[in-house]
KEMI-235268 format. One record per residue (C-alpha): residue number from 1; residue in three letters; x, y, z. Coordinates in steps of 0.25 Angstrom, whole numbers, plus 5000, padded with zeros to 4 digits. Example, Ala and Ser with C-alpha at 12.3 -4.5 7.8 and 13.67 -1.06 7.14 Angstrom:
% KEMI-235268
   num   residuo      x      y      z
     1       ALA   5049   4982   5031
     2       SER   5055   4996   5029
***
This chain:
% KEMI-235268
   num   residuo      x      y      z
     1       MET   5178   4661   5450
     2       LEU   5163   4664   5453
     3       ASP   5155   4652   5458
     4       LYS   5143   4648   5450
     5       ASN   5132   4654   5459
     6       GLU   5140   4668   5459
     7       GLU   5140   4668   5444
     8       ASN   5125   4666   5443
     9       VAL   5123   4677   5453
    10       GLU   5130   4686   5443
    11       LYS   5123   4683   5431
    12       ASN   5109   4681   5437
    13       ASP   5109   4693   5446
    14       LEU   5119   4703   5441
    15       LYS   5122   4706   5455
    16       SER   5135   4699   5456
    17       ILE   5146   4699   5468
    18       GLU   5158   4695   5462
    19       LYS   5167   4686   5471
    20       VAL   5182   4684   5469
    21       ASP   5191   4674   5474
    22       VAL   5200   4679   5485
    23       THR   5211   4675   5493
    24       PRO   5208   4671   5508
    25       GLN   5215   4684   5512
    26       GLU   5206   4692   5504
    27       GLN   5193   4685   5506
    28       LYS   5190   4694   5518
    29       LYS   5192   4707   5510
    30       THR   5182   4702   5499
    31       GLU   5171   4694   5506
    32       ASP   5162   4706   5507
    33       VAL   5165   4713   5493
    34       LYS   5155   4712   5483
    35       ILE   5152   4718   5469
    36       GLU   5137   4722   5470
    37       SER   5130   4725   5456
    38       THR   5143   4731   5450
    39       GLU   5141   4722   5438
    40       LYS   5126   4723   5437
    41       ILE   5120   4728   5424
    42       SER   5105   4727   5423
    43       VAL   5103   4723   5409
    44       LYS   5090   4729   5402
    45       GLU   5080   4720   5394
    46       GLU   5083   4727   5381
    47       LYS   5097   4723   5381
    48       THR   5102   4711   5373
    49       GLU   5105   4698   5379
    50       SER   5119   4699   5375
    51       THR   5121   4712   5382
    52       LYS   5114   4707   5395
    53       THR   5123   4695   5395
    54       ALA   5135   4703   5393
    55       VAL   5132   4713   5404
    56       VAL   5128   4701   5414
    57       ASP   5141   4693   5410
    58       ALA   5149   4706   5413
    59       THR   5144   4706   5427
    60       SER   5144   4691   5430
    61       GLU   5159   4688   5430
    62       SER   5167   4687   5443
    63       VAL   5181   4690   5447
    64       ASN   5187   4677   5447
    65       LYS   5202   4677   5442
    66       VAL   5208   4687   5452
    67       ALA   5212   4684   5466
    68       SER   5214   4693   5478
    69       VAL   5205   4704   5470
    70       VAL   5195   4712   5479
    71       VAL   5183   4716   5470
    72       GLU   5180   4731   5473
    73       ASN   5166   4736   5471
    74       ALA   5165   4743   5457
    75       GLU   5159   4755   5463
    76       ASP   5170   4758   5473
    77       GLU   5175   4771   5465
    78       MET   5163   4776   5458
    79       PRO   5150   4776   5467
    80       LYS   5152   4790   5471
    81       GLU   5154   4795   5457
    82       GLU   5141   4790   5452
    83       GLU   5134   4798   5464
    84       GLU   5141   4810   5459
    85       GLU   5137   4809   5445
    86       GLU   5122   4807   5449
    87       GLU   5123   4821   5455
    88       GLU   5123   4828   5441
    89       GLU   5110   4834   5439
    90       GLU   5104   4839   5426
    91       GLU   5102   4855   5427
    92       GLU   5093   4862   5417
    93       GLU   5097   4869   5407
    94       THR   5091   4882   5400
    95       PRO   5085   4879   5386
    96       LYS   5093   4885   5375
    97       VAL   5081   4889   5368
    98       ALA   5067   4894   5374
    99       TYR   5058   4885   5365
   100       THR   5046   4891   5371
   101       LYS   5048   4904   5364
   102       LEU   5050   4898   5350
   103       THR   5039   4896   5340
   104       LEU   5035   4883   5335
   105       GLU   5043   4885   5322
   106       GLU   5055   4889   5330
   107       LEU   5054   4877   5339
   108       VAL   5054   4867   5327
   109       VAL   5066   4875   5321
   110       GLU   5073   4873   5336
   111       LEU   5070   4858   5337
   112       LYS   5075   4856   5323
   113       LYS   5088   4862   5327
   114       ILE   5089   4855   5340
   115       ILE   5087   4842   5333
   116       ALA   5097   4845   5321
   117       ASP   5108   4852   5330
   118       ASN   5109   4843   5343
   119       PRO   5111   4828   5347
   120       VAL   5097   4821   5348
   121       GLN   5101   4817   5362
   122       LYS   5104   4831   5368
   123       ILE   5091   4838   5363
   124       LYS   5080   4832   5371
   125       ASN   5077   4844   5381
   126       GLU   5077   4854   5368
   127       VAL   5068   4845   5360
   128       GLU   5059   4843   5372
   129       SER   5059   4859   5375
   130       VAL   5056   4862   5360
   131       LYS   5044   4851   5361
   132       SER   5038   4857   5373
   133       ALA   5039   4872   5367
   134       PHE   5033   4866   5353
   135       ASN   5022   4858   5359
   136       LYS   5017   4870   5367
   137       LYS   5017   4880   5356
   138       PHE   5011   4870   5346
   139       GLY   5000   4866   5356
   140       ALA   4997   4881   5358
   141       LEU   4996   4883   5343
   142       ILE   4987   4871   5341
   143       ALA   4978   4876   5353
   144       GLU   4977   4890   5346
   145       LYS   4974   4884   5332
   146       LYS   4963   4875   5338
   147       ALA   4957   4887   5345
   148       ALA   4957   4894   5332
   149       PHE   4951   4883   5325
   150       LEU   4940   4882   5336
   151       ALA   4937   4896   5336
   152       ASP   4935   4895   5321
   153       GLY   4924   4886   5323
   154       GLY   4932   4873   5321
   155       ASN   4929   4859   5327
   156       VAL   4940   4855   5337
   157       ILE   4939   4841   5331
   158       ASP   4943   4847   5318
   159       PHE   4956   4855   5323
   160       GLN   4968   4851   5316
   161       PHE   4982   4859   5316
   162       SER   4994   4855   5310
   163       SER   5008   4863   5308
   164       PRO   5020   4860   5300
   165       ILE   5028   4866   5311
   166       LYS   5022   4854   5320
   167       ALA   5025   4844   5309
   168       GLU   5040   4848   5309
   169       TYR   5041   4848   5324
   170       ASN   5036   4834   5324
   171       ALA   5045   4829   5314
   172       LEU   5057   4835   5321
   173       LEU   5053   4829   5334
   174       ALA   5051   4815   5327
   175       ASP   5066   4817   5321
   176       TYR   5071   4821   5335
   177       LYS   5064   4808   5341
   178       LYS   5070   4799   5330
   179       GLN   5084   4804   5332
   180       ARG   5083   4804   5347
   181       ASP   5078   4789   5347
   182       ALA   5089   4785   5337
   183       HIS   5100   4792   5345
   184       TYR   5094   4784   5358
   185       ASN   5093   4771   5351
   186       ASP   5108   4773   5346
   187       LEU   5112   4777   5360
   188       ASP   5105   4765   5367
   189       LYS   5112   4756   5357
   190       GLN   5126   4762   5359
   191       LEU   5124   4761   5374
   192       ASN   5120   4746   5374
   193       GLN   5132   4744   5364
   194       ASN   5141   4751   5374
   195       LEU   5135   4743   5385
   196       GLU   5139   4730   5378
   197       LYS   5153   4735   5376
   198       ARG   5155   4738   5390
   199       VAL   5150   4725   5395
   200       ALA   5160   4719   5385
   201       VAL   5171   4728   5391
   202       ILE   5168   4723   5405
   203       GLU   5168   4709   5400
   204       SER   5182   4711   5394
   205       LEU   5186   4717   5407
   206       LYS   5181   4705   5415
   207       ASN   5188   4696   5406
   208       LEU   5201   4703   5407
   209       ILE   5201   4702   5422
   210       ASP   5198   4687   5421
   211       GLU   5209   4685   5412
   212       ALA   5219   4693   5421
   213       ASP   5230   4692   5411
   214       ALA   5240   4702   5418
   215       THR   5248   4704   5405
   216       THR   5237   4710   5397
   217       MET   5227   4713   5407
   218       TYR   5230   4729   5410
   219       LYS   5231   4732   5395
   220       ASN   5217   4725   5392
   221       PHE   5211   4732   5404
   222       LYS   5215   4745   5398
   223       GLU   5209   4741   5385
   224       ILE   5196   4737   5391
   225       GLN   5195   4751   5399
   226       ASP   5198   4758   5386
   227       THR   5187   4750   5379
   228       TRP   5177   4753   5391
   229       ARG   5180   4768   5390
   230       THR   5176   4769   5375
   231       ILE   5163   4762   5377
   232       GLY   5152   4772   5378
   233       ALA   5139   4774   5386
   234       VAL   5130   4762   5390
   235       PRO   5116   4762   5394
   236       LYS   5114   4770   5407
   237       VAL   5108   4758   5414
   238       TYR   5120   4750   5412
   239       TYR   5131   4761   5414
   240       ASN   5134   4760   5429
   241       ASP   5134   4744   5429
   242       THR   5143   4743   5418
   243       TRP   5153   4753   5423
   244       LYS   5153   4746   5437
   245       ILE   5155   4732   5431
   246       TYR   5166   4738   5422
   247       HIS   5173   4746   5434
   248       HIS   5172   4733   5443
   249       HIS   5180   4725   5434
   250       VAL   5190   4736   5432
   251       GLU   5191   4736   5447
   252       ARG   5193   4721   5446
   253       PHE   5204   4723   5436
   254       TYR   5212   4733   5444
   255       ASP   5211   4725   5456
   256       LEU   5216   4713   5448
   257       LEU   5228   4722   5444
   258       HIS   5234   4721   5458
   259       LEU   5241   4710   5451
   260       SER   5247   4721   5443
   261       ASN   5248   4733   5452
   262       ASP   5256   4741   5442
   263       PHE   5244   4741   5432
   264       ARG   5233   4744   5442
   265       ASP   5241   4755   5449
   266       LEU   5244   4761   5436
   267       GLU   5230   4761   5432
   268       PHE   5225   4767   5446
   269       LYS   5235   4778   5444
   270       HIS   5231   4781   5430
   271       ASN   5216   4781   5435
   272       LEU   5219   4790   5446
   273       GLU   5226   4801   5438
   274       GLU   5214   4800   5428
   275       LYS   5205   4802   5439
   276       LEU   5213   4813   5446
   277       ASN   5212   4820   5433
   278       ILE   5197   4819   5432
   279       ILE   5196   4825   5446
   280       LYS   5205   4836   5442
   281       GLN   5196   4840   5430
   282       ALA   5184   4839   5439
   283       GLU   5190   4849   5450
   284       ALA   5193   4858   5438
   285       LEU   5178   4856   5433
   286       ALA   5174   4861   5447
   287       ASN   5179   4875   5443
   288       GLU   5172   4875   5429
   289       THR   5162   4887   5429
   290       ASP   5153   4879   5418
   291       VAL   5146   4869   5429
   292       ASN   5139   4862   5417
   293       TYR   5152   4859   5409
   294       ALA   5159   4855   5422
   295       ALA   5148   4845   5426
   296       ASN   5148   4839   5412
   297       GLU   5163   4838   5413
   298       LEU   5162   4831   5426
   299       GLN   5152   4821   5421
   300       ASP   5163   4818   5411
   301       LEU   5174   4816   5421
   302       HIS   5165   4806   5429
   303       LYS   5164   4799   5417
   304       ILE   5178   4797   5414
   305       TRP   5181   4795   5429
   306       LYS   5171   4783   5429
   307       GLU   5172   4778   5414
   308       ASP   5186   4780   5410
   309       ILE   5196   4780   5423
   310       GLY   5198   4767   5431
   311       PRO   5199   4766   5446
   312       VAL   5210   4771   5455
   313       ALA   5217   4765   5466
   314       LYS   5206   4761   5477
   315       GLU   5213   4770   5488
   316       MET   5212   4782   5478
   317       ARG   5197   4779   5473
   318       GLU   5189   4787   5484
   319       GLU   5199   4799   5485
   320       ILE   5199   4801   5470
   321       TRP   5184   4799   5469
   322       HIS   5182   4809   5480
   323       LYS   5190   4820   5473
   324       PHE   5182   4818   5460
   325       SER   5169   4819   5468
   326       VAL   5174   4832   5475
   327       ALA   5176   4838   5461
   328       THR   5163   4833   5456
   329       LYS   5154   4838   5467
   330       LYS   5161   4852   5465
   331       ILE   5156   4853   5451
   332       HIS   5142   4847   5455
   333       ASP   5141   4857   5466
   334       LYS   5145   4868   5456
   335       ARG   5135   4864   5446
   336       HIS   5124   4862   5456
   337       ASP   5127   4877   5462
   338       TYR   5126   4882   5447
   339       PHE   5113   4877   5445
   340       ARG   5108   4881   5458
   341       GLU   5113   4895   5454
   342       MET   5106   4894   5441
   343       ARG   5093   4890   5447
   344       SER   5093   4902   5456
   345       LYS   5095   4910   5443
   346       TYR   5084   4904   5436
   347       GLN   5075   4909   5447
   348       GLU   5080   4923   5446
   349       ILE   5077   4923   5431
   350       THR   5064   4916   5433
   351       GLN   5059   4927   5442
   352       LYS   5065   4938   5432
   353       LYS   5057   4932   5421
   354       LEU   5044   4931   5429
   355       ASP   5046   4946   5432
   356       VAL   5046   4949   5417
   357       ILE   5035   4941   5415
   358       ALA   5026   4948   5425
   359       LEU   5030   4961   5418
   360       ILE   5025   4955   5404
   361       ASP   5013   4949   5411
   362       ALA   5009   4963   5417
   363       TYR   5012   4972   5405
   364       ASP   4999   4981   5402
   365       THR   4995   4982   5388
   366       THR   4981   4987   5390
   367       ASN   4985   5002   5386
   368       ASN   4991   4998   5372
   369       LYS   4982   5003   5361
   370       SER   4992   5005   5349
   371       HIS   5003   4997   5342
   372       ASN   5013   5006   5348
   373       ASP   5008   5003   5362
   374       TRP   5009   4988   5359
   375       GLN   5023   4990   5354
   376       LYS   5027   4997   5366
   377       SER   5021   4985   5374
   378       ILE   5028   4974   5365
   379       ASN   5042   4981   5367
   380       ASP   5040   4981   5382
   381       ILE   5035   4966   5382
   382       GLU   5048   4963   5373
   383       ALA   5057   4970   5383
   384       LEU   5051   4961   5394
   385       ARG   5052   4948   5386
   386       GLN   5067   4952   5384
   387       GLU   5069   4954   5398
   388       TYR   5062   4940   5401
   389       PHE   5072   4934   5392
   390       ASN   5084   4941   5397
   391       VAL   5082   4937   5412
   392       GLY   5088   4924   5408
   393       LYS   5085   4910   5404
   394       LEU   5079   4899   5413
   395       PRO   5080   4883   5411
   396       TYR   5068   4878   5403
   397       SER   5062   4871   5415
   398       LYS   5062   4884   5423
   399       SER   5058   4893   5411
   400       GLU   5045   4887   5406
   401       GLU   5035   4892   5416
   402       VAL   5042   4906   5416
   403       TRP   5042   4906   5401
   404       GLN   5027   4902   5401
   405       LYS   5024   4915   5410
   406       PHE   5032   4924   5401
   407       LYS   5024   4918   5389
   408       ALA   5011   4920   5395
   409       ALA   5014   4935   5399
   410       THR   5019   4939   5385
   411       LYS   5007   4932   5379
   412       LYS   4997   4940   5387
   413       PHE   5005   4952   5381
   414       ASN   5005   4947   5367
   415       SER   4990   4943   5368
   416       SER   4987   4958   5371
   417       LYS   4996   4963   5359
   418       ASN   4991   4953   5350
   419       THR   4977   4958   5353
   420       PHE   4980   4971   5349
   421       TYR   4987   4969   5336
   422       LYS   4976   4959   5332
   423       GLN   4967   4971   5333
   424       GLU   4977   4980   5326
   425       LYS   4978   4970   5315
   426       SER   4963   4970   5313
   427       GLU   4963   4986   5312
   428       GLN   4975   4985   5303
   429       GLN   4968   4975   5294
   430       ASP   4956   4985   5293
   431       ASN   4967   4997   5290
   432       LEU   4972   4989   5278
   433       GLU   4959   4987   5273
   434       LYS   4956   5002   5273
   435       LYS   4969   5006   5267
   436       ILE   4968   4995   5256
   437       ALA   4955   5003   5252
   438       LEU   4962   5016   5252
   439       ILE   4973   5010   5243
   440       GLU   4962   5005   5233
   441       LEU   4956   5019   5233
   442       ALA   4969   5026   5231
   443       GLU   4972   5016   5220
   444       SER   4959   5019   5213
   445       LEU   4962   5034   5213
   446       LYS   4977   5034   5209
   447       GLU   4973   5036   5194
   448       SER   4962   5045   5196
   449       GLU   4962   5059   5188
   450       ASP   4951   5065   5196
   451       TRP   4961   5073   5204
   452       GLU   4953   5080   5214
   453       LYS   4945   5069   5218
   454       ALA   4956   5058   5218
   455       THR   4965   5067   5225
   456       ASN   4955   5070   5237
   457       THR   4952   5055   5238
   458       MET   4967   5051   5238
   459       LYS   4970   5061   5249
   460       LYS   4959   5055   5257
   461       VAL   4964   5041   5254
   462       GLN   4977   5045   5260
   463       SER   4971   5052   5272
   464       ASP   4963   5039   5275
   465       TRP   4975   5031   5273
   466       LYS   4982   5038   5285
   467       LYS   4970   5036   5294
   468       ILE   4970   5021   5292
   469       GLY   4979   5014   5303
   470       HIS   4989   5002   5301
   471       VAL   4988   4991   5292
   472       PRO   4995   4977   5294
   473       ARG   5010   4979   5292
   474       LYS   5011   4969   5281
   475       PHE   5001   4978   5272
   476       SER   5006   4991   5275
   477       ASP   5017   4993   5266
   478       ASP   5010   4988   5254
   479       ILE   4997   4996   5256
   480       TRP   5005   5009   5258
   481       LYS   5012   5007   5245
   482       ARG   4999   5004   5238
   483       PHE   4993   5017   5244
   484       LYS   5005   5026   5242
   485       ALA   5006   5021   5227
   486       ALA   4991   5024   5224
   487       CYS   4992   5038   5231
   488       ASN   5005   5041   5224
   489       HIS   5001   5037   5211
   490       TYR   4988   5046   5211
   491       PHE   4995   5059   5218
   492       ASP   5007   5057   5208
   493       ARG   4997   5059   5197
   494       TYR   4990   5070   5204
   495       TYR   5002   5078   5205
   496       GLN   5007   5075   5191
   497       GLN   4994   5081   5185
   498       LYS   4994   5092   5196
   499       ASN   5008   5097   5194
   500       SER   5008   5099   5179
   501       VAL   5014   5113   5178
   502       SER   5005   5124   5174
   503       LYS   5007   5138   5172
   504       GLU   5002   5142   5186
   505       GLN   5012   5131   5192
   506       GLN   5024   5136   5183
   507       ALA   5021   5150   5190
   508       VAL   5021   5143   5204
   509       VAL   5035   5138   5200
   510       VAL   5041   5151   5197
   511       ALA   5035   5158   5208
   512       LYS   5040   5148   5218
   513       LYS   5054   5148   5211
   514       GLU   5055   5163   5213
   515       PHE   5050   5162   5229
   516       LEU   5060   5152   5231
   517       GLU   5071   5161   5226
   518       THR   5065   5173   5234
   519       LEU   5066   5164   5246
   520       LYS   5080   5160   5244
   521       GLN   5084   5175   5244
   522       SER   5075   5178   5256
   523       LYS   5082   5184   5268
   524       ASP   5069   5183   5277
   525       THR   5072   5170   5284
   526       THR   5062   5169   5296
   527       LYS   5052   5159   5299
   528       ASP   5041   5167   5295
   529       ALA   5047   5171   5282
   530       VAL   5049   5156   5280
   531       LEU   5034   5153   5282
   532       GLU   5030   5164   5273
   533       SER   5039   5159   5262
   534       ILE   5033   5145   5263
   535       LYS   5019   5151   5263
   536       ALA   5022   5160   5251
   537       TRP   5029   5147   5243
   538       ARG   5016   5139   5245
   539       SER   5007   5151   5241
   540       LEU   5014   5151   5227
   541       GLY   5008   5138   5223
   542       THR   5011   5123   5221
   543       LEU   5023   5119   5212
   544       PRO   5021   5109   5200
   545       SER   5028   5096   5203
   546       ASN   5040   5099   5193
   547       ALA   5044   5111   5202
   548       ARG   5042   5105   5216
   549       HIS   5057   5106   5218
   550       LEU   5054   5121   5221
   551       GLU   5047   5116   5233
   552       GLY   5059   5109   5238
   553       LYS   5067   5121   5236
   554       PHE   5058   5130   5243
   555       ASN   5058   5120   5255
   556       LYS   5073   5120   5256
   557       GLN   5074   5135   5256
   558       VAL   5064   5136   5267
   559       ASP   5072   5124   5275
   560       LYS   5084   5134   5273
   561       ILE   5078   5146   5278
   562       LEU   5071   5138   5290
   563       GLU   5085   5132   5294
   564       SER   5091   5146   5294
   565       LEU   5080   5150   5305
   566       SER   5083   5150   5320
   567       LEU   5071   5140   5322
   568       ASP   5070   5127   5330
   569       LYS   5074   5115   5321
   570       ASN   5061   5108   5323
   571       GLU   5053   5120   5319
   572       ILE   5061   5121   5307
   573       SER   5059   5107   5303
   574       MET   5044   5109   5305
   575       LEU   5044   5121   5296
   576       LYS   5052   5114   5285
   577       PHE   5042   5103   5286
   578       THR   5029   5111   5285
   579       ASN   5035   5118   5273
   580       VAL   5037   5105   5266
   581       VAL   5024   5099   5269
   582       ASP   5015   5111   5267
   583       GLY   5021   5111   5253
   584       TYR   5017   5097   5251
   585       ALA   5004   5100   5256
   586       ALA   5002   5112   5248
   587       ASP   5005   5103   5236
   588       ASN   4995   5093   5240
   589       ASP   5007   5083   5240
   590       VAL   5001   5072   5249
   591       ARG   5011   5062   5246
   592       ARG   5022   5070   5250
   593       LEU   5015   5074   5262
   594       ASP   5012   5058   5265
   595       SER   5027   5056   5264
   596       GLU   5031   5067   5273
   597       GLN   5020   5062   5284
   598       ILE   5027   5048   5282
   599       TYR   5041   5053   5284
   600       VAL   5037   5062   5296
   601       ARG   5031   5049   5303
   602       LYS   5043   5041   5300
   603       LYS   5052   5052   5307
   604       ILE   5043   5052   5319
   605       ASP   5045   5037   5320
   606       GLU   5059   5038   5319
   607       VAL   5061   5049   5329
   608       VAL   5053   5041   5339
   609       LYS   5061   5029   5337
   610       GLU   5074   5036   5339
   611       MET   5069   5043   5351
   612       GLN   5064   5029   5357
   613       GLN   5078   5023   5354
   614       LEU   5085   5035   5361
   615       GLU   5076   5033   5374
   616       ASN   5079   5018   5374
   617       ASN   5094   5021   5373
   618       LEU   5092   5031   5386
   619       GLY   5088   5018   5393
   620       PHE   5102   5013   5392
   621       PHE   5106   5026   5400
   622       SER   5096   5024   5411
   623       ASN   5107   5025   5421
   624       ALA   5115   5036   5415
   625       LYS   5115   5050   5420
   626       ALA   5106   5060   5414
   627       ASP   5118   5069   5408
   628       ASN   5125   5056   5403
   629       PRO   5129   5061   5388
   630       LEU   5123   5049   5381
   631       VAL   5110   5051   5389
   632       VAL   5109   5066   5386
   633       ASN   5112   5064   5371
   634       VAL   5101   5054   5370
   635       ARG   5091   5062   5377
   636       ASN   5095   5074   5368
   637       LYS   5093   5066   5356
   638       ILE   5079   5061   5361
   639       ASN   5074   5076   5363
   640       ASP   5079   5079   5349
   641       LEU   5071   5067   5344
   642       LYS   5059   5072   5352
   643       GLU   5059   5086   5345
   644       ASP   5061   5079   5331
   645       LEU   5048   5071   5335
   646       GLN   5040   5082   5338
   647       THR   5044   5089   5326
   648       TRP   5041   5077   5317
   649       LYS   5028   5075   5324
   650       GLN   5024   5090   5320
   651       LYS   5027   5088   5306
   652       LEU   5018   5076   5307
   653       LYS   5007   5083   5313
   654       TYR   5009   5095   5303
   655       LEU   5008   5084   5291
   656       LYS   4995   5079   5298
   657       LYS   4989   5093   5298
   658       LEU   4991   5095   5283
   659       GLU   4978   5091   5274
   660       TYR   4983   5082   5263
***
């Protein structure tokens, strides 16, 4: 039994030194043995008095019923392990989403998804990243709105700005904080309950030792061990102390078992097998390629070693722990080497990104004068942006400074681009007003019967329309449909009255039918003969609308003759084209001439795009030999397209020369 003074020391100071009654022969061995702070738990003020009493009582009982027991220090087996675990360090991870690139709306969607799809205790870093990005962007938005308000003559005192997206963002944050607080309150409550359970288990273990009933002692001890293992985590501040107290009394129990060596040796053997198995698993993890997985698994093995498996025979403890430490060190070293290598790669990635940023920052836009110039520059910058992102990812803490430089460089380009298009937008608005005025004039003339005056005016309206530049894209289709409808309506009426068949027109029909039959029988198939035939056909007069099919037959016959001549294909194409459009011009068919010009422009665009695509494809064969069949084939196609493009441009030039 402890004397009264020793009991008071335990209860008052929680720094007890447990003494045991020993035989005179063992007195020498035990006189210097002390248990220092193995049963010390610093109880915080917020714990209830019952919990405080239970914890203090758990540390204040002495070993008083076992003779010839040498109390070993409870830290004998584990001190080095605790040091090993402290070597674990948190390594930075690359964020899954680059939040600084998202809009305010996208950030809110992302925040909602994070909160909904993940446990609240695991999303702190993600939420903080979203908060940082949102606050910066929203702050910039407020500054912009405020500047605009003041520029319009507002007083800074009167400035107010509210946003539905900010309200939704605030509501999501409030919900997150509510969930987080509830989680940690529940966790704190559960940890305290677990502490009480562990204190109770320690008390049961002490009582078991004090009772020392050999018949049921071992069975009850195993039940106590099983109960201890089922209890969850306790508050961090109490973890080491509760474990040390528990482990100390486990040691006492095994020391007591010298009365029944069979039980003790059996347990030691079982524990040795378990720990050897853990060492084997740790050694296997040392060969694992995924260093993060290996580190996490190692932590679990340490927990099992410490929490779930009892001690081994004293003479084996140092050796068995040394083996486990060696395997642990290999995993730690491998993980440290991995992150050292990653840090080296981060420096390389950072430099490559800075090189791309320098190219963007130095990009010259001073010579950009047109929409096409800017489209080329936009494509160039987009290629550099893709190069920046393709270089690789950096951890958030390392990428932020580089990302800000990237944003500044692209902002410089975008500022110049936006200035140009703001001016373009102003010009396009003026063009819109001019075209609407022409539409209103055309609509006012579409029912006119003053054919000569109205026709001349409508032709001038169409000519003026072509001279006006682009309008805002969202209006272009609608105003073109209105303009085209007014013009078509007038000219349909115009041609209807003009094409009423008279005797003179009927004579033209008869003459052209006879000429067409003569042409079909003609054996003179030279180029000059074809041109003379076209001239003669035109001289016969204009066909009425109900006989216009003869014009098509004539054109087909001319095409047939031209195909039979030994002429260049582009020359043949041009002759066919001039024959058709000259016919439209002779009939003053403005609508068909307009349609022909639209078609020619469309073909020019198609040929240009196809050439660009083929030239881009050649880039993939930059290392191929010049006589490579694929390269030769692509170059031949490009040359053919260049010839076609030249022909289409000649056709457009010819159309523009026609006065209609």
